[in-house]
N, C-alpha and C positions, 0 to 999 in steps of 0.2 A: 689648360692650366699652364701658367708661365713656369719655366724650369731653367736651370743652369746646366748646359752641356758639360759632361766630364769625359775625358778621353778614356776609352776602354771600360766604361762603367755606365750604369743607368744614370740619366740626368737627375739632378737634385731638385726637388720641389722648391719653388722660390721662397715659400714661407720658412723653410729651414735655414736658408743662407742669407736672406734679406736683413735679419737683425745684426749681421756681422759686416755691414757696409764699411764702417770705419777701419776695421782690420784689413779689408781688401784694399782700401786706399793706402794704408800704411805699407802693405806688402808690395803692391803693384802700381801705386800712384795712379790708379784708375778706379772708376766706379764699377759696381757689379754689372750694371747695365752695359757699360762699355766693354767689359770683359766678355759678357754674353754675346754681344754683337760681333766680337772678334774671334769667336769660335769656342769660348769657354775656358776651362782649366784642366790640368791633369789631376789625377787623384790626390797626389801629395799636396798640391797648392790648395785644393778644395778643403782638405783635412786641416791644414794649417790655419786657413781663414776661419773655419767654424770653431776650431779649438782655441782661437785667439793667440796663435803662436806666430813668431817671426818667420819670414821667408828664408832667413839664413839657416834654419834648421832643415831645409828641404834636402840638402845633401846627406843628412843623417837618416832619412826615412827609407824604409824598404818599400819600393813601388808596389809590389804585389800585396803587401800588408795594407797599404793605403787603399788600393782598389777594393780589397775585401771590406775595409772599414766603410767605404762609401756605399758598397752594396748592402751591408748590414744596416746603415743609416736609412737608406731608402726603403728597405724591406720592413724595418720596424715602424716607419711612418705609415706605410700602407696597412700594416697589421693593426695599428692603433685606430686608423680610420674605420676599418672593417669591424673591429670590436665595438666601436662606438655605435655604428649602425646596427649591429647585432643586439646590443643592449637596449637600444631604443625600440627595436622591433619586438623584443621580449616583453618590455614594459607595456607596449601598446596592446599586445595580445592578452596579457594578464588583465589589464584594465577592461578590455572588451569582454572577456569571459566573466569577470566578476560582475560587470554591469548587467549582462544578460541573465546570469543566475539570480541577481537581485530582482530584476524585473519579473522573472517567472515566479519567484516566491511571493513577491508583492501581489501579483495577479491572483495567485491561489488564496492568499490571506484575505484579499478583498472579496473573493467569491464566497469563502467560508463566512465572513462577516455579514454579507448581504443575505445569505441563506439563514443565518441565525436570527437576523432582524425579522425576516419574513415569518419564520417559525414562531417568534415571540408574538407578532401581531395575530397570527392565526390562533394561537392558544388563548390570547386575550379575548378574541371574539367568541371562542368556544366557552370560556368562563362566563361571559355575559349571558350567553344562551342558557347555560346550566343554571345560573342564578334565577332567570325568569321561570324555568321549569320548577325549580325548588319552591319559589314563591307561590306558583299555582297549586302545587301539592299542599303546601301549608294552608293556603286559603281553603282548599277542599276539606282538609282535616278540621278546620275551624267551622265548617258548615256554611261558608259564605256562598258557595255555589251549589249547595245540595238542599233540596226541598223535601221534607218528610211528610208522609201521609199521617193523618190523624187516627187511622184505624189501628187495630191490634197488632199489625205486622210492622209498625214503625220501628220498634226496638230491634227486630230481626234485620230489617233493611239497614238500620244504622250500623249494626254489628258487622254485617257483610260488607258494607261500603267501607267502613274503617279498616276492616281486614285487608281489603284489596288495596286501599291507599297505603297501608303499612307495608304490604309486599312491594308495591312500587317504590316506596321510599327506601326500603332496604336495597332493592336493585339499583336505585340511583346512587345510594351511598357506596355500593361496590364499584359502580362505574366511576364515581369521583375519585375513589382510592386508586383505581387502575390508571385514571388519567393523570393523577398527581405523580404516580411512579413513572409513567411514560415521559411526562414533562421533565422530571428530575433526570432521567436517563439521557434525554435529548440535550439538556444543559450540560451534563457531564461529558457527553460526546463532543459538544461544541468546544468546551474548555480544553479537552484533551487534544482536539485537532489544532486549536490555536497554539497550544504549548508545543506540540510536535513540530509545527511549522517554524516556530521561533527557535527550537533546538536545532533543527536542520540548518538554519542560517548560521547559528553560532558554530556548528560542527565543521563548516567549510573553512573557517578562517585558519586554524592550525595546519590543515592539509595544504592549502595554497601557500602559506608562509614557509612550510617545509620545502615545497618544490622550488620556491623562489630562492631560498637559502642555498639549496644544492646547485641551482643554476648559477648563483653568485660565486660559489666556490669554483665551478668550472671556468667561469669568466676570469676569476682571479688567477687561476692556473695559466690561462692563455696570456694574461698580462705579464706574468713572471717570466715568460719565454720558455717555460718547461712544459713538455707534453703531459696531458692529464693521464692518470693511470686508468686501466680498463675498469678497475673497481669503482673509481669515481664516476666514470661515464655510466656504468650500470646503475649506481645508486641514484644518480640524477634522473635517469630514464624511469626507474621504478617509482621515484617520488612523484614525477609528473603523471605517470599512469595511475597511481593511487589517488591523486587529486581528481583526475578525470572520472575515475570509477565512483568516487564519492559524490561528484556532481551529478552523474547519471542516476545514482541511487536517490539523491534528493529530488530530482525531477520525476522519477518514478513514484516516489511517495507523495509528491504534490498531485499527480494524476489520481492516485488512490484516494486522497482526501476529497477530490472533486467527485469521484464515484460514490464515496460514502455520503456526501451531502445529497446527491441525487436519490440515493436509496432511502435516505431519511424523508425526503419529500414524497416519494411514492408510497411510503408506509404511513403517511399522515392522513390519507383520505382517498376518495375516488379520483381516478386519473383525470376525469373531465374538469374537476375543480381546480387542479393544480397544473394543467398542461401549459398555460402561458408561462408560469414560473420555471417549469422544467425546460422550456425552450430557451429561456434566458440563461439558465445554468449551462445548457449545451453550447450556447454561443460563447459564454465566458470560457468554457473548457476548450473550445476551438481556438480562442484567442491565446490561451496558454500554449496549445500545440503549435500555433503559428510562431509564437515567440521562441519556442524551442527549435523549430525548423530554421528560423532566421539565425539563431545562435549557431546551428550546425553549418549554415552557409558561410557565415562570417568566420567561423573557426577554420573551415576548409581554406578560405582565401588567405587567412593569416598563416596557416600551416604552409601553403604553397609559397608565400612570400618568405617565410622563415627558412624553408628548405633551400630556396634559391640563394638567399643571403649566406646561409651556413655553408653551402657548397663553395661559394667564393672564399670563405675563410679556410675551408678544408684544402682547396687547391693551393691557396697561398701558403698555408702552413706546411703542406706536403712539399711544396716547391723549395721552401727555404729551410725547413727543419725536418724534412722527412727522414734524413739519415740518422736523426736522434731517436726516432720512435722504436720501441721494442717490438718484437715480432707479434706479441699478443694484442697490440693496439693498431687497428686499421682505421684509415680516414673515414671509411664508410660507417663507422660506429657513431661518429659525432652527430650526424643529422637525426639519429634516433633519439638523442637526448631531448630535442625540441619538439618531437612529434607528440602532440597531446592525445593521440588516439591509442588506447591500450591495444595490445595485440589481440586480434579477434573481435574488436569492437567496431561500432559504426560511428563513434565520435559524436553522436547526437544526444 
């Protein structure tokens, strides 16, 4: 990066002094590039050029104050660049976490929807079978498939046959009532699962927004040049930890929904009839687990990047403003603010 040498001070980045080319020409009758090639400026000359003041005021300046002014100018520029990188990294991490959580919830909702459709088709097939059985019983009652003897026992045979048919019809009616109740319970479970998944998605928004607001306050404190209080740092860390705990709880409940769907399939009939569907559900559940694992890997990479970037901010902040920090605020506290893993958790 091109810089202007300054005697006894850090060199000034070119983008800070380049806009003042005309003032340099008025003061020294030379371009900034020519001054740079000839060895640069002293602190007072650089300050007068950047502030748009005449070189005649040079004798009124305190040289030590001018050197401190140049050092502060360079330090503030470096701090602003680091803050911009920090804000960009935070936004990227938040977007990645939100996208991964959205994908996991969508996968779970898709699994519940497919299971519901399969259950509806199975119940429709069972209803068709029951209608055929009912029609056969009605035909038997009407005598369409019963031949009666002409002897004296015909009435007794008819009474016994109709009694057996009535018993079967009563048993069938009870079976239909039980089936109707079971179908209604399955539909209620499906609706509850879909509503619960939708509620989980809505519940994440305020927690993430709260964490982002607290991080925004911390960034604003850095931009003001004043050290953040230990209370602000702790509040930001707690907000991020709460958001991560809520995300973990959501993913746990998504896995519970998948298990409930599998349990519903197993309770619907013999395992041999539904084994292919169960395998499909297990594959879908594994896809959800893989998505969560990928989220953990990406989160770990983002956390490592954040920690490295924040350490640069901490080192710079401590180097230039460490004398302003109270005893209860340590630079090592700052990285914990961006750590998305609650204490004692695994981050997944």
